[in-house]
C-alpha positions in Angstrom: -73.6 -48.3 18.7 -69.9 -48.9 18.9 -67.5 -46.6 17.0 -65.8 -48.2 14.1 -62.0 -47.9 14.3 -60.4 -47.3 10.9 -57.1 -48.9 10.1 -54.6 -47.4 7.6 -54.5 -49.6 4.5 -51.2 -51.4 3.9 -49.8 -50.8 0.4 -50.0 -53.8 -1.8 -47.1 -55.4 -3.6 -47.8 -53.4 -6.8 -47.7 -50.1 -5.0 -44.4 -51.1 -3.2 -42.9 -52.0 -6.5 -44.0 -48.7 -8.0 -42.4 -46.8 -5.1 -39.2 -48.7 -5.4 -39.1 -48.0 -9.2 -39.6 -44.2 -8.5 -36.8 -44.2 -5.9 -34.4 -46.0 -8.2 -35.3 -43.6 -11.0 -34.6 -40.6 -8.7 -31.3 -42.0 -7.6 -30.3 -42.7 -11.2 -31.3 -39.1 -12.1 -29.1 -37.6 -9.4 -26.2 -39.8 -10.4 -26.6 -38.7 -14.0 -26.8 -35.0 -13.1 -23.6 -35.3 -11.0 -21.9 -37.1 -13.9 -22.9 -34.6 -16.5 -25.0 -37.1 -18.4 -28.3 -35.0 -18.2 -29.2 -32.2 -20.6 -32.4 -31.0 -19.0 -34.0 -31.0 -15.5 -37.8 -30.2 -15.0 -38.5 -28.5 -11.6 -42.0 -28.2 -10.3 -42.4 -24.6 -8.9 -45.1 -22.1 -8.0 -45.6 -21.1 -11.6 -45.7 -24.7 -12.8 -43.0 -27.0 -14.2 -39.8 -25.1 -15.3 -37.2 -26.6 -17.6 -33.5 -26.0 -16.8 -30.9 -27.1 -19.3 -27.6 -28.8 -18.3 -25.7 -28.8 -21.5 -23.6 -31.8 -22.1 -20.8 -29.7 -23.6 -20.2 -28.4 -20.1 -19.3 -31.8 -18.8 -15.5 -30.9 -18.7 -16.2 -27.8 -16.7 -18.4 -29.7 -14.3 -15.5 -32.2 -13.7 -13.2 -29.2 -13.1 -15.7 -27.7 -10.5 -15.8 -31.1 -8.7 -12.1 -30.8 -8.1 -12.3 -27.3 -6.6 -11.5 -26.7 -2.9 -14.5 -24.3 -2.8 -18.2 -25.0 -2.8 -19.9 -24.5 -6.2 -23.6 -24.4 -6.8 -26.2 -23.5 -9.4 -29.5 -22.2 -8.0 -32.9 -21.1 -9.4 -34.0 -17.6 -8.7 -36.0 -18.9 -5.8 -32.9 -20.5 -4.2 -33.5 -24.1 -5.2 -30.2 -26.0 -5.6 -30.0 -27.5 -9.1 -26.3 -28.5 -8.7 -23.7 -28.6 -6.0 -20.2 -30.1 -5.9 -18.8 -32.5 -3.3 -16.9 -29.7 -1.6 -20.1 -27.9 -0.7 -21.6 -31.1 0.6 -18.6 -31.6 2.8 -19.0 -28.0 4.1 -22.6 -28.7 5.3 -21.7 -32.2 6.4 -24.5 -33.9 4.4 -24.6 -36.4 1.5 -24.7 -34.8 -1.9 -28.1 -36.3 -2.6 -29.6 -34.5 0.4 -28.2 -31.2 -0.8 -29.3 -31.1 -4.5 -32.9 -30.4 -5.0 -33.2 -28.7 -1.6 -33.5 -24.9 -0.8 -30.3 -23.1 0.0 -32.2 -21.3 2.8 -32.0 -24.5 4.9 -28.3 -24.0 5.3 -28.6 -20.4 6.6 -29.6 -18.7 9.9 -32.7 -16.5 9.8 -30.7 -13.2 9.8 -28.3 -14.5 7.1 -31.3 -15.4 4.9 -32.4 -11.8 5.1 -28.9 -10.6 4.3 -28.5 -12.9 1.3 -31.9 -12.3 -0.2 -31.3 -8.9 -1.9 -28.0 -10.2 -3.3 -29.8 -13.1 -4.9 -32.3 -10.8 -6.5 -29.6 -8.7 -8.2 -27.1 -11.5 -8.9 -28.3 -11.6 -12.5 -27.3 -8.0 -13.1 -23.8 -8.0 -11.6 -21.6 -10.2 -9.5 -21.6 -9.6 -5.7 -20.1 -11.0 -2.6 -21.5 -11.4 1.0 -20.3 -13.1 4.2 -22.7 -15.3 6.0 -22.6 -18.5 8.2 -23.5 -21.9 6.9 -25.3 -24.4 9.2 -23.8 -27.8 8.9 -25.7 -31.0 9.3 -24.1 -31.7 12.7 -25.2 -28.3 14.1 -22.0 -26.3 13.8 -21.7 -23.0 12.0 -19.2 -22.2 9.3 -18.2 -18.6 8.3 -18.1 -18.4 4.5 -17.8 -15.8 1.7 -20.4 -16.2 -1.0 -19.8 -15.0 -4.6 -22.8 -14.7 -6.8 -23.3 -14.2 -10.5 -26.0 -14.7 -13.1 -25.6 -17.7 -15.4 -26.2 -17.1 -19.1 -28.9 -19.4 -20.4 -30.9 -19.7 -23.6 -33.8 -17.3 -24.0 -36.5 -19.8 -23.1 -34.7 -21.2 -20.1 -35.5 -19.7 -16.7 -32.5 -17.7 -15.2 -30.2 -19.4 -12.8 -27.6 -18.2 -10.3 -24.0 -19.3 -10.0 -22.6 -19.4 -6.5 -19.1 -20.0 -5.2 -18.8 -20.6 -1.4 -15.4 -20.1 0.2 -14.6 -21.3 3.7 -13.4 -18.4 5.8 -12.5 -20.3 9.0 -8.7 -20.0 8.5 -9.0 -16.4 7.4 -11.0 -15.5 10.5 -8.6 -17.4 12.7 -5.7 -15.5 11.1 -7.5 -12.2 11.5 -8.0 -12.9 15.2 -4.3 -13.8 15.6 -3.3 -10.6 13.8 -5.7 -8.5 16.0 -4.3 -10.1 19.1 -0.8 -9.4 17.9 -1.7 -5.8 17.1 -3.1 -5.3 20.6 0.1 -6.6 22.1 2.0 -4.2 20.0 -0.2 -1.3 21.2 0.3 -2.4 24.8 4.1 -2.5 24.3 3.8 1.0 22.7 1.9 2.3 25.8 4.5 0.8 28.1 7.3 2.3 26.1 5.6 5.7 26.0 5.2 5.6 29.8 8.9 4.9 30.2 10.0 7.6 27.9 7.6 10.1 29.6 9.1 9.4 32.9 12.7 9.8 31.6 11.7 13.1 29.9 10.1 14.4 33.1 12.7 13.2 35.5 15.8 13.6 33.3 15.6 16.1 30.4 13.1 18.5 32.0 15.2 18.7 35.2 18.4 19.3 33.3 16.7 22.0 31.2 15.4 23.7 34.4 18.8 23.7 35.9 20.3 25.3 32.7 17.4 27.8 32.8 18.3 28.9 36.4 22.0 29.2 35.5 21.2 31.2 32.4 18.9 33.5 34.5 21.7 34.1 37.0 24.1 34.7 34.1 21.9 37.3 32.5 21.4 39.0 35.9 25.2 39.2 36.5 25.9 40.9 33.2 26.4 44.6 33.4 23.7 46.9 32.0 26.4 48.6 30.0 27.0 45.4 28.0 23.6 45.4 26.3 24.4 43.0 23.5 25.6 40.3 25.9 22.7 40.9 28.3 20.2 40.7 25.4 21.7 37.5 24.1 21.6 35.9 27.6 17.9 36.9 28.0 17.0 35.4 24.6 18.9 32.2 25.5 17.0 32.0 28.7 13.7 32.3 26.9 14.7 29.6 24.4 15.6 27.2 27.1 12.3 27.9 28.9 10.4 27.2 25.7 12.4 23.9 25.2 11.5 22.9 28.8 7.8 23.6 28.2 7.9 21.6 24.9 9.5 18.6 26.6 6.9 18.8 29.4 4.1 18.9 26.8 5.5 15.8 25.0 5.8 14.1 28.4 2.2 14.8 29.3 1.1 13.5 25.9 3.0 10.3 26.3 1.9 9.6 29.9 -1.6 8.1 30.4 -1.5 8.4 34.2 -3.4 11.7 33.8 -6.4 9.7 32.7 -6.5 7.8 36.0 -6.2 11.1 37.9 -8.6 13.4 36.0 -10.9 11.2 33.9 -11.6 11.2 30.1 -13.6 14.5 29.7 -11.1 16.7 31.6 -8.2 15.2 29.7 -9.9 15.7 26.3 -10.7 19.4 27.3 -7.1 19.9 28.3 -5.8 18.3 25.1 -8.1 20.4 23.0 -7.1 23.6 24.7 -3.4 22.9 24.4 -3.9 22.1 20.7 -5.8 25.4 20.1 -3.2 27.5 22.1 -0.3 25.9 20.2 -1.6 25.8 16.7 -4.1 28.8 16.6 -6.8 26.4 15.3 -10.1 27.0 17.1 -11.6 23.8 18.6 -15.0 23.2 20.1 -15.5 20.2 22.3 -19.0 19.2 23.4 -19.8 16.3 25.8 -23.6 16.4 26.4 -24.8 14.8 29.7 -21.5 13.0 30.3 -21.2 11.6 33.8 -19.2 8.8 35.4 -16.2 6.9 34.2 -15.5 4.2 31.6 -13.2 1.3 31.7 -9.5 2.4 31.5 -9.0 0.7 28.1 -12.0 2.6 26.6 -10.9 5.9 27.9 -7.3 5.3 26.6 -8.7 4.3 23.2 -10.8 7.5 22.9 -7.9 9.7 24.1 -5.4 8.2 21.7 -7.8 8.5 18.7 -8.4 12.2 19.5 -4.6 12.7 19.8 -3.9 11.1 16.4 -6.8 12.9 14.7 -5.5 16.3 16.0 -2.0 15.4 14.9 -3.3 14.8 11.4 -5.2 18.1 11.4 -2.0 19.9 12.5 0.2 18.1 9.9 -2.0 18.0 6.9 -5.5 19.6 7.1 -4.7 23.4 7.1 -7.9 23.8 9.0 -9.2 26.8 10.8 -11.9 25.1 12.9 -12.2 21.7 14.5 -15.4 20.3 16.2 -15.1 17.4 18.7 -18.3 15.7 20.0 -18.4 13.0 22.6 -21.6 11.3 23.7 -23.2 8.1 25.0 -26.4 6.8 23.4 -28.2 3.5 23.2 -25.4 1.5 24.6 -22.6 3.0 22.5 -20.0 5.7 22.9 -19.6 8.1 19.9 -16.6 10.3 19.2 -16.7 12.7 16.2 -13.8 14.9 15.1 -14.5 17.2 12.1 -12.3 19.8 10.5 -12.8 22.4 7.7 -9.4 21.7 6.1 -8.4 20.8 2.6 -9.4 17.1 3.0 -8.1 14.3 0.9 -9.1 11.8 -1.7 -8.1 8.3 -0.6 -8.3 6.9 -4.1 -5.9 9.5 -5.6 -3.1 9.7 -3.1 0.4 8.4 -4.1 1.6 5.1 -2.7 4.2 6.9 -0.6 1.7 9.4 0.8 -0.7 6.5 1.7 2.1 4.6 3.5 3.1 7.8 5.3 -0.4 8.9 6.4 -1.9 5.5 6.7 -0.1 4.3 9.8 -2.0 6.8 12.0 -5.4 5.9 10.5 -4.5 2.2 10.8 -3.6 2.7 14.5 -7.0 4.4 15.1 -8.9 1.6 13.3 -7.1 -1.1 15.2 -7.7 0.5 18.6 -11.4 0.9 17.8 -11.7 -2.7 16.5 -10.0 -4.1 19.6 -12.8 -2.5 21.7 -15.4 -4.1 19.4 -16.1 -0.8 17.6 -15.4 0.8 14.2 -14.2 4.0 12.6 -15.8 5.8 9.6 -13.6 8.4 7.8 -15.3 10.7 5.3 -13.2 13.2 3.4 -12.9 14.9 0.1 -10.9 17.6 -1.5 -11.6 21.2 -0.1 -14.5 20.0 2.1 -12.6 18.8 5.2 -12.5 15.5 7.0 -14.8 13.8 9.5 -13.8 10.9 11.7 -16.7 9.1 13.4 -15.8 6.5 16.2 -18.4 4.1 17.5 -17.6 1.9 20.5 -20.0 -0.4 22.4 -20.3 0.6 26.0 -18.4 -1.9 28.3 -20.6 -3.8 30.7 -18.3 -3.2 33.6 -17.4 0.3 34.5 -14.2 1.2 36.3 -14.5 1.9 40.0 
């Protein structure tokens, strides 16, 4: 017996006419919604049909939203787009009729959907903002800032969510330019520090040493019977010696060549010891299982951050103990500096104090950010300050 082949039935003229009528009705409905002529939309959902009101008195506001340079949307709690303006449609590079009525998730990457989901759930309680990437119709990605808020509706109307989408492309580009400029400034600072260090070492230090030798000879030539003059010469010799040591210390701090010669850990140990000897503040440095070398820029970044942190401890903290911990773990380098000083409250400092103290913190943040890392600073009055640095390990180590 031969198998019988089934053919799909062609729709008759009445069915085609019905489909055309339904398409015309849908297009007319979308046009009416965009024009503010519709008061109510019925959306079929998991819990059955739901009625959303679009009040005609808001027509003027809808026209204002259409003229905005930011995307504006109204969503159901499940993320269904009830309304979108033309600006948002241009952002995702799709006709408006293909945007309205679709799920907002279609315009997000998987990880950004997970990021946005909790914000959507609590949008009705308070406004919130989150940065994500939109997927445009032609495949490109657009960085945006999404602002969410609950939309007040009548008691019987299901809750809706208002959303404003801001294109962050220019902002990101500006941030990248500023970060590149900051890095160039840091490089210029390092170059200038090296020049000053050489001048201090080869110029001022040598002059002070020559004066020291002359003063030594002068004190030795003064008769023992002239005790006041001899005592004054000896004190002068000691002061010049201290000045020479201080200049040499400053020169070592400015010069980064010591990193190339000794490596990060020995330099951090030497810096910590010098700080403890000079200030009387005890410092404990731990570097568990630290071997090998990092890229020169990473070692310099960590060294400068420790320098700046210890400078702040000396100038402001009034601390008695400092703990420094350096470690590598799971592809990251971690540097922690904690003190038991007086701490500070960032929200209650004067504008002048913020400007004075903030440059050092800003420098540390920018250095870490250029290496792809971040800094977390935790402090409060009378409980001390903790600085936590997290840098991704470079893929190429220095030879």
